[in-house]
N, C-alpha and C positions, 0 to 999 in steps of 0.2 A: 454031836456037832451042831453048831448054831445054824439057823436058816440063813441062806445067802441073802444079802440085801440088794434090793432093786432100786436103781436110780433113774430119774428122768432128767435129761439135759435139754432145756428148752431154749431154742436159738432166737437170735435177734431177727427183726423183720418188719418193724412198723405195723401198718394195718394188717399185714398178712398174719400177724401174731394171733389174731382171734381163732385161727385154725387150731392153735394149741388146746383151746377149750374142748373142741370136738374130739381131738385125739386123746386127751387125758380121760375124758368121759368114756369113750369107746374102749380104751384099754382097761379101765376099772371094771366095766361090764364083763370083760373077759378074764377077770381075776388078776390083772396086772396093776396092783396098787403100790405106789412108790414108797420106799422107806426114806429116801432123801430126794431133794429136788434142787437143781442149780439152774439159774436162768441168766440170760443177758438181754437187756433192753426190755422189749415187750414180753420176752420169755420170762424175765424176772417178775413182771407184773402178774402174769397168769400163774407162774409158779408160786408166788407169795400167796395169792388168793387160794390156790389149791392147798398149800401147806397150812393155811389158817382155817381151812374148812369153809371158805367163803366163795367158792367157785360158782355156786348157784346164784348168789347175789350179783356177781360180776357178769355172768352170762345174761341174766335178765336185763341188766342195765344196758349192756352193749347192743343187745338185740333190739332195744327200743330206740337207739340213737338214729337220728335222721341226719342228712347232710347239713341241714340248718343248725342242728344241735352241735355238730362238730365245729362249725364256724363260730358258734357262740363261745366255744371253749378255747378258741385261739386268742390268747392275750399277746397281741403283737408288740414287739419292741425292736428297736434298731440300735440299742445302746448296751445290751447285756450279753453280747457274744453269740446271739442267735436271733432268728426271726420271732421266736416265742419265748416267754419266760417259763412256760409250763406250769406255773403256779395254779392257774384256774383249772387246768385239766387234772392235776394231781389232787386238788381239793375235792373235785367232783368224784374222782375214783375213791378217795378215802371215805367220802360220805356213803359209798355203797359197800365197800369191803371192810371198813374200819381200819384200825391200826393197832399194832401190838409189838412188843420186843421180839426180835427174831428168836432169841433164846427161849421164849415161851411157847413157840409154835409146836403143835402136835407132831409135825413132820419136820425134821432138820432141813433148813433152807439156806441157800447162799446166793448172792447176786454178784455179778462181775461188773466192774467199772474200770476206767482207764485214767491214769494221772495225765492231765493235759500237758504238763511240762516235762515230765520224765519218761512218759510212755509206759510206765510201770502198770502191770496188771494188778488190780486191787480187788481182793475178795472181801465182800461185806457180809459179816456173820454176826454182827451185834447191833443193837439199837433198833429203833422203830423200823418195821419192814417197809413202810412207805417211803422213808428217807432213803433206804437202800434202792428201792425201785426207781425213785427220781434220779439218784446218782447214776444208776445203770442205764438210764434212758435218754441221756443227753446227746441225741443225734447231732453230729457236728453241723453247724450252720443253721439248724432248725430250732433246737432247744438250747437255751443258755446253759453253760456249765454250772455245776453244783459245787458250792464250797462245803466240804465235809472233812472233818478230822484234820484240819490244817492243810488241805490241798484242794485244788480245783479238779473235779472229776467230770469226765464225759463218757459217752456211750461205751459200754463194755464190749460191744461188737467191733470196736476199733482194734482190739487186740485178741479177743476170744469170742467170736460170734456164736459158737456152739460149745459151751463149757463142760465138755466131757471130763476134762482133767479135774475140774473142781468137784464134779460128781464123784469121781473116784476118791478124791481126797476126803470127802465127807463120809466115806465108808461104803460106797456102792461096789458090789462085786460084779453085778451085771448092769449095763447101762443101755437104756433106750433113748436115743437122741432124735430130736425133731429139728431138721435143717430147713430153714425158710429162705436161705440165700437163693436168689433166682439164677437160673442158667443164663449167663451172659449171651450165649449163642441164641437162645430162644428170644430174648429181648431184642437183640440186634436184628433178627429175622423179622420180627413183628414191626420194628421201626422202619426197616427197608421197604416193607410192603405198604405201610400206611403213610410214610413221610413224603413230603415233596419239598423241593427247594423253594426258598422264599425270595422272589425277585422283585416284588412290589416295594416301592419306596414311598414313604409318607410325604405328602405335599409340604412344601416349605411354609412355615408360619409367616404371616405378614407382620405380626407384632411380637415384641419380646415377651410380653405377658402371656400371649396365646401359646407361644412356643414352650414356655415353662409349664403351663397347665397341661399341654399335650404330653410333655415328657413324663410328668408324674402320673397322668392318667394311663399312659402306656405301661408304666411300671406296675401300677395297681392291677390293670387288666392282665398283665403277664402273670402276676401272682395268682389271680383268680382262676385264669385259664389253666395254670399249672396244677392247681388243686383239683380242678374239674376234669383234667386229662383230655382236653379237647383240642389242644394246639397240635399243629402238624410239625412245626419246628420245635426243638427242645426249649422248654421254659426253665425258669430259674430253679424251681423245685425238682423238675425232671432231671436236670443236670446234677443237682445235689444228690438226689436219691439214686440216680444211675451210678454216680461215682462211689457212693457208699455200697451199693449192691456189688459192684465189681470188686471192691476191696474185701468185703465180707466173704464173697464166693471164693476168692483166692486164699484168704487166710483160713477159711474153714477146711478147704481141701488139704492144706499143709498141716493143720492141727490134727485132722483125722488120720493122716498118714503116720503121724508120730504116736497118737493116742487114740486108737479106733474105738468106736462104740460097738456093742454087741449087735445092735440093730439101729439103722438110721432110717427114719421116715422122712420122705420129702414130698409134701403135698404140692400139687400143681396149682400155683397161685400166680402164674406169670401175668395175668391180666389185672392184678391188684396194684394200685399205685400207692404212693407214700401216705396219702391222707384219706384213703378209702375206709375209714373207721366205721362208716355207716353201713358197710356191707358185712356186718358181723355174722348174720345168719348164714349167708352164703359161704363164708370162710369156715365156719364151724361145721357145716354139712360136708364140705370138701375134706376136712380133717377126719370126720367120722367115717366117710366112705373109704378113705385111704386105709384106715385100720381094718375095715371089713375086707378089703382087697388083699391084705397081707397076712391072712390067717396062717398060711404055711410057715412064714417066717416067725410069726409069733409062737407057733407050736415049737419051733426050734429053740426060741428063747425060753419058753416054758420048760423044755427038756433040760436046758442048761441049769436053770434054777433048781430043778428037782435033783439033777445029778450032783450038785454041789451041796445039797442039804445033808 
């Protein structure tokens, strides 16, 4: 009999996705090396790097990122269907991990995206893997959609935040999934503890020009404070990311009920915000510690793999 194939399904989750690196590494140290990898959004990025044998390069780069570096990668636009085009970020990533046809990767890999107009779940299995990563990572409202193969594609997390189904389709007999969708209950609890109503009103402007300046200054300040996670009332990006989190959490629950993974790992990343990409080392360590804490469950998965051999 042939050896059963192990698959990793790496979920969507913006900056929380760096935890995937720690999890993949810790699993490999315990003998769990994937035969196939499927990813959505940031899970597609880490999955592609792992499938291409470039996880070391990605980890080294993300751990060196500062908050200032993250800001420099933000190519702001208000005309392309998102706050960012994402071009500068993807070019910086490609400079670290390279690029190659998905068909040539040592480990079979696939990324999930969503057709903006039909809502169709799109599986990307051919062409440059960085093109697939970009198409899979178009967080609605944040990144502009990607034109690919005759359609506009947005984040795969919109329809399949944790692509266990794709992992199975790629040939995995046993699937370890990494779910980054935050518990809405925990987020709400933290918000209730830290938030306070905003009663203050801005003083009226005495001149039209001053009023316009204050309006745009307020918008920029709101964006900045949303990135920095210091506002007490919800900022633009907090509303955006919170809505995406709720959606992905609900969809993930439904998808797992239909097509469960053999093991689901859920790192505790509730304090990570949408753009906390500079906190990579912290997220990686959280992922690694989670694997260390789930040894009993991993033993069960290992027994499944041996039993099917």
